[in-house]
C-alpha positions in Angstrom: 0.2 0.1 0.2 2.8 2.5 0.7 4.6 1.7 -2.5 1.3 2.5 -4.4 0.8 5.6 -2.5 4.2 6.9 -3.1 3.6 6.0 -7.1 0.3 8.2 -6.8 2.4 11.2 -5.2 5.0 10.8 -8.0 2.2 11.0 -10.6 1.0 13.9 -9.0 4.4 15.6 -9.1 4.7 14.7 -12.9 1.3 16.5 -13.3 2.6 19.4 -11.5 5.7 19.6 -13.5 3.8 19.7 -16.8 1.5 22.5 -15.2 4.5 24.5 -14.0 6.1 24.2 -17.5 2.9 25.8 -18.9 2.9 28.4 -16.2 6.5 29.2 -16.4 6.8 29.3 -20.4 5.6 33.1 -20.6 7.3 34.2 -17.6 10.7 36.0 -17.4 13.9 34.2 -16.8 14.2 35.3 -13.1 10.5 34.1 -12.6 11.2 30.8 -14.3 13.9 30.1 -12.0 12.0 30.9 -9.0 9.0 28.7 -10.2 11.4 25.8 -10.6 13.2 26.4 -7.4 9.8 26.2 -5.7 9.0 23.1 -7.5 12.3 21.1 -6.5 12.4 22.4 -3.1 8.6 21.1 -2.6 9.6 18.0 -4.1 12.3 17.7 -1.4 9.9 18.6 1.2 7.3 16.3 0.3 10.1 13.3 0.4 11.1 14.3 3.8 7.6 14.2 5.1 6.8 10.8 3.4 10.1 9.3 4.8 9.5 10.5 8.1 6.3 8.6 8.3 7.3 5.7 6.2 10.2 4.9 8.6 7.9 5.1 11.6 8.5 6.9 14.9 9.8 9.1 16.1 10.8 10.9 12.9 7.6 12.3 12.1 7.1 13.8 15.5 10.6 15.1 15.6 10.0 16.8 12.3 6.5 18.1 13.7 8.5 19.6 16.7 11.2 21.2 14.5 8.3 22.7 12.3 6.3 24.2 15.3 9.4 25.6 16.9 10.4 27.2 13.5 6.9 28.6 13.3 7.2 30.3 16.9 10.6 31.7 15.9 9.2 33.0 12.7 6.3 34.8 14.2 8.7 36.3 16.8 11.3 37.4 14.1 8.5 39.2 11.9 7.3 40.9 15.1 10.8 42.2 16.4 12.0 42.9 12.9 9.2 44.8 11.3 6.8 45.5 14.1 6.5 48.3 16.8 5.1 48.6 20.2 1.6 48.8 18.9 2.0 45.2 17.6 2.3 43.8 20.9 -1.3 42.6 21.1 -1.4 41.4 17.6 1.6 39.2 18.3 0.4 37.8 21.6 -3.0 37.0 20.1 -1.2 35.2 17.1 1.0 33.2 19.3 -2.3 32.1 21.2 -3.9 31.2 17.8 -1.0 29.4 16.6 -0.6 27.5 19.8 -4.4 26.4 19.4 -3.1 24.6 16.2 0.3 23.8 17.0 -0.5 21.6 20.2 -2.9 19.3 18.6 -0.6 19.1 15.7 2.3 17.8 17.8 -0.4 15.4 19.3 -1.5 14.4 15.9 2.1 13.5 14.9 1.9 10.4 17.2 -1.3 9.0 15.3 -0.9 5.6 13.3 0.7 5.8 9.9 -2.4 5.5 7.9 -3.9 8.6 9.6 -0.7 10.5 9.1 -0.5 9.7 5.3 -4.0 10.4 4.7 -3.6 14.3 6.1 -0.2 14.6 4.5 -1.5 13.7 1.2 -4.8 15.5 1.4 -2.8 18.9 2.5 0.0 18.4 0.0 -2.4 18.0 -3.0 -4.4 21.0 -1.8 -1.4 23.1 -1.3 0.2 22.3 -4.7 -2.7 22.2 -7.1 -4.5 25.3 -5.5 -1.6 27.2 -6.6 -1.3 25.5 -10.0 -5.0 25.7 -10.7 -5.0 29.3 -9.5 -2.3 30.3 -11.7 -3.8 28.6 -14.9 -7.5 29.3 -14.4 -7.8 31.7 -11.3 -9.5 34.9 -12.2 -11.5 36.1 -9.2 -9.7 36.9 -6.2 -10.3 34.8 -3.0 -9.5 37.4 -0.3 -7.5 40.3 -2.0 -7.2 42.3 1.3 -5.4 39.3 2.9 -3.8 37.2 0.3 -3.7 38.8 -3.3 -2.5 35.8 -4.8 -5.1 33.5 -3.9 -8.1 32.9 -6.2 -11.6 31.2 -6.2 -10.3 29.2 -9.0 -7.5 27.9 -7.0 -9.4 27.1 -4.1 -12.1 25.1 -6.2 -9.3 23.3 -8.1 -7.1 22.5 -5.3 -9.8 21.6 -2.9 -11.8 19.3 -5.2 -8.7 17.5 -6.2 -7.8 17.1 -2.6 -11.1 15.9 -1.5 -11.3 13.4 -4.2 -7.9 12.2 -3.5 -8.9 11.7 0.2 -11.9 9.7 -0.9 -9.6 7.4 -3.0 -7.6 6.8 0.0 -10.5 5.5 2.0 -9.1 2.0 2.0 -5.9 3.1 3.3 -7.3 4.4 6.7 -10.1 1.4 6.8 -12.7 4.0 6.7 -15.8 4.6 4.7 -16.0 6.7 1.5 -18.4 8.9 2.9 -16.2 9.5 6.1 -13.1 10.0 4.2 -14.7 12.6 2.0 -16.1 14.4 5.0 -12.7 14.3 6.9 -10.8 15.5 3.6 -13.3 18.4 3.2 -12.7 19.5 7.0 -8.9 19.4 6.5 -9.1 21.4 3.6 -11.0 24.0 5.4 -8.6 24.0 8.3 -5.6 24.3 5.8 -7.2 27.3 4.1 -8.0 29.0 7.3 -4.3 28.4 8.6 -3.0 29.8 5.1 -5.2 32.9 5.3 -4.3 33.6 9.0 -0.6 33.2 8.1 -1.2 35.8 5.2 -3.2 38.0 7.3 -0.4 38.2 9.9 2.0 39.0 7.2 0.0 41.9 5.9 0.0 43.4 9.3 3.7 43.8 9.4 4.0 44.6 5.5 6.1 41.5 4.6 5.7 38.9 1.9 7.3 35.9 3.6 8.2 34.6 7.1 11.8 33.9 6.0 13.9 32.9 3.1 15.1 29.5 4.3 13.1 27.5 1.8 13.9 28.4 -1.8 10.8 29.8 -3.7 8.7 29.3 -0.6 10.0 31.6 2.0 10.0 30.3 5.7 8.7 27.2 7.5 5.4 28.9 8.0 5.0 29.9 4.5 5.3 26.1 3.6 3.5 24.5 6.5 0.8 26.9 7.5 -1.6 24.7 6.0 -0.1 21.2 7.2 -0.4 22.4 11.0 -4.1 23.2 11.1 -4.7 20.1 8.8 -3.2 17.8 11.1 -4.8 19.6 14.2 -8.2 19.2 12.7 -7.5 15.4 12.2 -6.5 15.1 15.7 -9.8 16.8 16.9 -11.9 14.6 14.6 -10.3 11.4 16.0 -11.3 12.6 19.4 -15.1 12.5 18.4 -16.5 9.1 19.2 
């Protein structure tokens, strides 16, 4: 089953490469370099996440802790580098909101492999293909005052493909198709909320990215702002009898 899942992920990446080629061919040389840097960095990130789940405990949990600690660090960095005294309340509120996602995300990292794979794939597909479909077909802005780059077309394209993928993975977690589709939908909603909250925080400080450690992506929160709430959502859903 894990091999099949890996081949599915590779198939998605091949589709993504074709889409990136179509997107990049009309861009400037600098934009093309950034597009492909983003693609190959994401390829490495996906393999790191997949490998941490594949090899079992405690690798994914350790990675989850690193992601969360990096998130706290980047929130603080943006505050102290670009903020002022008037941003203190915003910073404290943001730390509290982030903690509401981060703590259950850490707890989620101890779940069984099938659950980890399920969330990982749903969020990865949503992240990647909402950007791709948004650039290919997105016209109407989703939340221009918060995140100018997000479009309704991107949300619909990425969201639908992520939910359908979650449904196809119903056999992996030994759950019904209906439950898998429902869980996928909730995970996508939480992932979107995390993405928008992160974008809103950056807008308050007038910055584009949380950092530059990940080529083409920015900081850890720029890349994992949807995985953290997506994992948190799954942990909460599993608490419901």
